[in-house]
Backbone bond lengths (Angstrom), bond angles and torsions (degrees), N, CA, C in turn:
res aa  C-N    CA-C-N  psi(-1)  N-CA   C-N-CA  omega(-1)  CA-C   N-CA-C  phi
1 M - - - 1.459 - - 1.537 110.26 -
2 K 1.335 116.02 -42.01 1.452 120.27 179.92 1.541 110.05 -63.18
3 R 1.320 116.14 -40.24 1.464 121.83 178.98 1.539 110.27 -63.86
4 Y 1.294 116.98 -38.74 1.460 123.39 179.81 1.531 110.50 -63.60
5 I 1.317 118.24 -44.02 1.472 122.63 179.41 1.521 110.41 -66.94
6 Q 1.336 117.28 -39.84 1.462 120.60 177.66 1.530 111.05 -62.65
7 T 1.308 117.04 -40.61 1.461 121.55 179.18 1.520 111.03 -64.11
8 I 1.311 117.01 -43.27 1.462 121.21 179.45 1.531 110.23 -65.01
9 L 1.320 117.56 -43.46 1.464 120.46 178.47 1.533 111.16 -63.16
10 L 1.303 116.94 -40.15 1.454 120.92 178.32 1.527 110.58 -62.88
11 L 1.304 117.77 -42.96 1.459 121.62 178.27 1.529 111.51 -63.71
12 V 1.318 117.62 -40.32 1.459 121.53 178.92 1.528 110.07 -63.42
13 V 1.327 117.14 -43.30 1.460 121.35 179.57 1.529 110.05 -64.96
14 L 1.326 118.43 -42.80 1.465 121.31 179.49 1.526 111.90 -64.37
15 V 1.316 117.53 -40.58 1.466 121.41 178.72 1.524 109.81 -65.74
16 A 1.311 117.62 -42.75 1.469 121.17 179.37 1.525 110.76 -64.49
17 A 1.317 117.62 -40.05 1.458 121.28 179.60 1.526 110.80 -68.91
18 A 1.310 117.61 -37.40 1.462 121.24 -179.82 1.524 111.31 -67.08
19 Q 1.299 117.57 -32.19 1.458 120.53 -178.48 1.526 112.27 -77.35
20 T 1.304 118.17 -22.76 1.466 120.45 -178.43 1.520 112.68 -87.48
21 T 1.347 119.21 -16.28 1.454 120.31 -179.47 1.517 109.80 -77.68
22 K 1.327 115.26 141.45 1.455 121.44 -178.82 1.528 108.93 -85.94
23 A 1.318 115.97 137.10 1.454 120.34 179.85 1.527 109.76 -69.04
24 Q 1.304 116.25 138.85 1.460 122.28 179.06 1.521 108.64 -80.47
25 S 1.319 117.39 125.11 1.460 120.59 178.81 1.532 108.90 -89.35
26 P 1.332 117.48 154.91 1.464 120.32 179.01 1.524 111.41 -60.97
27 S 1.323 116.29 156.71 1.467 120.88 -175.31 1.526 112.61 -68.34
28 W 1.317 118.42 -20.65 1.464 120.38 -178.77 1.526 113.29 -85.27
29 V 1.325 118.65 -5.22 1.463 121.53 179.29 1.531 108.47 -76.87
30 P 1.335 118.00 122.46 1.466 120.41 -177.12 1.527 112.36 -74.08
31 D 1.348 115.52 155.59 1.461 120.86 177.32 1.518 111.33 -74.52
32 K 1.321 116.35 -39.38 1.461 121.95 -179.00 1.518 108.89 -124.64
33 G 1.310 116.68 132.82 1.450 121.75 173.52 1.514 113.95 79.79
34 Y 1.342 114.10 -175.88 1.454 121.53 178.03 1.525 108.75 -158.57
35 W 1.331 116.03 168.11 1.457 120.43 179.08 1.520 109.13 -126.03
36 V 1.336 114.54 158.26 1.460 122.01 175.94 1.519 106.56 -133.02
37 T 1.344 116.71 129.40 1.457 120.18 177.00 1.516 109.10 -105.96
38 E 1.323 114.93 148.04 1.460 120.73 -178.14 1.522 108.71 -138.54
39 S 1.332 116.78 121.27 1.456 122.06 174.60 1.525 107.54 -151.08
40 T 1.308 116.07 168.90 1.462 120.14 -179.13 1.514 109.99 -120.47
41 K 1.326 115.78 158.50 1.459 119.62 177.12 1.523 111.16 -69.28
42 S 1.317 116.67 -30.40 1.463 119.72 -178.81 1.531 111.64 -73.38
43 N 1.337 117.65 -26.43 1.460 121.04 179.41 1.530 109.58 -139.83
44 P 1.341 118.05 73.44 1.475 120.19 -176.59 1.525 113.70 -70.57
45 R 1.318 118.24 -11.42 1.472 121.05 -179.75 1.523 112.35 -88.86
46 H 1.312 117.29 9.42 1.462 123.06 175.24 1.523 107.57 -123.91
47 T 1.326 116.39 110.88 1.460 121.47 -176.51 1.517 109.78 -127.12
48 I 1.330 114.97 137.21 1.462 121.27 174.25 1.526 107.13 -110.90
49 I 1.322 116.26 128.07 1.458 121.28 178.17 1.514 107.55 -115.79
50 R 1.321 116.07 125.85 1.463 121.40 178.93 1.523 108.14 -114.19
51 Y 1.332 115.77 131.80 1.459 122.07 179.97 1.527 108.48 -106.88
52 Y 1.327 116.50 132.43 1.457 122.78 -176.88 1.525 110.64 -125.51
53 L 1.341 115.79 154.00 1.464 121.40 168.45 1.519 107.84 -80.76
54 D 1.338 116.92 169.86 1.461 120.67 -179.78 1.527 113.13 -60.27
55 N 1.335 116.93 -27.34 1.466 119.68 -179.10 1.524 112.29 -83.76
56 G 1.340 118.47 2.70 1.453 122.36 176.69 1.516 114.50 93.23
57 Q 1.336 117.69 5.78 1.458 121.26 -179.22 1.525 110.00 -80.11
58 L 1.332 116.41 125.03 1.460 122.28 177.71 1.522 109.16 -70.63
59 I 1.348 116.95 125.58 1.462 119.71 -178.56 1.529 113.25 -115.96
60 H 1.326 117.89 -17.41 1.464 119.53 -179.72 1.519 109.38 -163.06
61 T 1.334 115.72 144.44 1.460 122.48 174.37 1.512 107.87 -127.14
62 E 1.312 115.50 135.43 1.458 121.12 -177.49 1.524 107.82 -130.53
63 T 1.324 117.19 134.55 1.457 121.97 177.73 1.517 108.99 -114.34
64 I 1.323 116.05 131.08 1.456 121.57 -179.57 1.519 107.58 -118.97
65 N 1.320 116.18 120.67 1.460 121.78 179.04 1.515 109.97 -114.13
66 G 1.330 116.56 142.59 1.454 121.55 175.09 1.507 115.15 83.65
67 T 1.316 118.55 4.77 1.461 122.30 -179.57 1.520 109.65 -132.60
68 V 1.319 116.28 133.74 1.455 120.78 174.53 1.523 107.29 -84.44
69 V 1.316 117.61 116.90 1.456 122.02 178.83 1.517 107.70 -89.23
70 K 1.319 115.58 111.72 1.467 121.05 -178.19 1.525 108.27 -91.57
71 I 1.331 115.52 88.13 1.460 122.56 -172.16 1.526 112.87 -66.28
72 N 1.307 118.59 -17.71 1.467 120.73 -179.29 1.523 112.98 -77.94
73 R 1.314 117.78 -12.25 1.470 120.63 -179.52 1.523 110.91 -82.75
74 N 1.309 115.70 137.56 1.466 120.64 179.11 1.526 111.47 -63.49
75 K 1.324 117.57 -34.45 1.467 121.17 179.17 1.529 110.27 -61.63
76 V 1.322 116.89 -41.25 1.466 121.04 179.03 1.527 109.86 -68.31
77 K 1.328 117.36 -40.66 1.470 120.74 178.61 1.523 111.16 -63.28
78 M 1.326 117.07 -39.43 1.460 120.25 177.80 1.530 110.73 -66.74
79 E 1.333 117.10 -37.02 1.453 120.37 177.99 1.531 110.61 -67.23
80 L 1.327 116.62 -39.91 1.467 119.98 176.09 1.521 110.71 -63.53
81 K 1.326 116.88 -37.78 1.465 120.74 177.57 1.527 110.49 -62.36
82 Q 1.343 116.69 -43.99 1.459 120.49 179.22 1.525 111.03 -63.80
83 H 1.325 117.23 -41.91 1.465 120.61 178.16 1.520 110.04 -62.27
84 L 1.330 116.34 -43.94 1.463 120.25 179.87 1.523 110.68 -61.40
85 Q 1.332 117.70 -42.43 1.455 120.66 178.98 1.522 111.05 -61.24
86 Q 1.335 117.64 -40.69 1.467 121.19 178.83 1.527 110.40 -65.31
87 V 1.329 116.38 -41.59 1.465 120.69 -178.92 1.522 110.18 -66.71
88 V 1.344 117.52 -42.07 1.461 121.33 -179.43 1.532 110.25 -65.59
89 V 1.325 117.54 -41.96 1.469 120.63 178.73 1.525 109.87 -62.51
90 A 1.322 117.54 -43.83 1.467 120.52 178.49 1.526 110.65 -63.18
91 W 1.329 116.61 -39.65 1.473 121.19 179.17 1.527 110.93 -64.87
92 E 1.339 116.37 -44.62 1.463 120.80 -178.83 1.524 111.92 -66.98
93 N 1.324 117.28 -30.32 1.463 121.08 178.33 1.520 112.48 -80.86
94 G 1.318 117.11 -0.09 1.455 121.12 178.10 1.510 114.38 83.42
95 H 1.315 116.98 13.73 1.460 121.28 179.30 1.527 109.19 -123.99
96 P 1.332 117.13 69.30 1.471 117.95 -178.10 1.524 110.72 -63.72
97 L 1.326 115.99 143.89 1.455 120.39 178.23 1.521 109.06 -69.36
98 Q 1.310 116.06 145.97 1.455 119.86 176.34 1.526 108.91 -68.87
99 D 1.321 116.77 151.48 1.456 119.94 179.59 1.520 112.17 -62.08
100 T 1.314 116.86 -25.89 1.459 119.73 179.46 1.521 111.89 -83.49
101 A 1.324 117.04 -16.66 1.467 119.93 179.91 1.520 109.33 -71.66
102 T 1.306 116.12 129.95 1.453 121.16 -178.62 1.517 108.73 -118.12
103 L 1.299 116.18 130.91 1.452 120.60 175.56 1.525 108.80 -74.83
104 A 1.307 116.38 158.42 1.465 119.88 179.59 1.515 109.04 -60.96
105 W 1.314 116.47 128.50 1.457 120.74 -175.91 1.505 108.67 -121.44
106 N 1.311 116.59 119.38 1.457 122.21 -179.56 1.516 110.31 -123.17
107 S 1.292 116.53 48.17 1.450 121.70 -178.08 1.522 110.59 -69.17
108 P 1.343 116.72 143.35 1.459 118.18 176.50 1.526 109.90 -65.65
109 V 1.302 115.38 137.93 1.461 120.55 178.57 1.516 109.08 -112.03
110 K 1.316 115.05 169.71 1.450 120.43 178.11 1.523 109.11 -58.06
111 K 1.338 116.50 132.04 1.457 119.72 179.88 1.525 109.31 -69.54
112 Q 1.317 115.20 142.24 1.445 120.79 179.39 1.522 108.92 -104.26
113 K 1.311 115.60 144.51 1.454 121.07 178.82 1.523 108.72 -86.22
114 R 1.309 115.19 139.87 1.470 120.03 175.20 1.527 106.96 -107.84
115 T 1.319 114.64 126.93 1.454 119.14 178.42 1.523 109.01 -121.37
116 P 1.338 117.48 122.41 1.466 119.29 179.67 1.536 110.33 -73.20
117 V 1.344 115.10 133.70 1.457 120.87 177.73 1.522 108.01 -132.11
118 A 1.287 116.73 112.07 1.463 123.58 176.40 1.530 111.72 47.68
119 G 1.324 117.17 48.41 1.447 120.93 175.84 1.511 114.29 83.63
120 K 1.341 118.26 -1.55 1.461 121.24 179.74 1.523 108.45 -114.84
121 N 1.318 115.46 147.81 1.474 120.09 174.74 1.518 108.59 -97.07
122 T 1.323 116.40 126.46 1.447 120.57 175.92 1.521 107.44 -119.53
123 V 1.309 115.91 150.49 1.450 121.32 -178.60 1.524 108.47 -102.28
124 T 1.341 115.55 128.53 1.464 120.56 175.91 1.503 108.38 -127.91
125 E 1.305 116.37 156.78 1.464 120.45 178.38 1.496 109.64 -105.62
């Protein structure tokens, strides 16, 4: 009986401790603001990225042409986080970036196959 009560008390303490710990968020989640990407299946090489503050205020829009933005990759998410941080800092300093201003974008694109033809390298998709 004593062992049974100790087990129940231990479980209660573990449950209480588990509920008080804060969940760890992924490293690509920004501290301030968020982004939304928009592209279509018919034209995946045209992407619009909108950066927002936490209150939902749009602070910057960026258009990327000619590059497939693979949003599922952690590297791309980290790059979006860095861009958002730069945009938020510029906004807070009173110098918001113009909507036409584009930050350097080095997103991974679809790999292209190289096929040798008569001593020359040609690029095919």
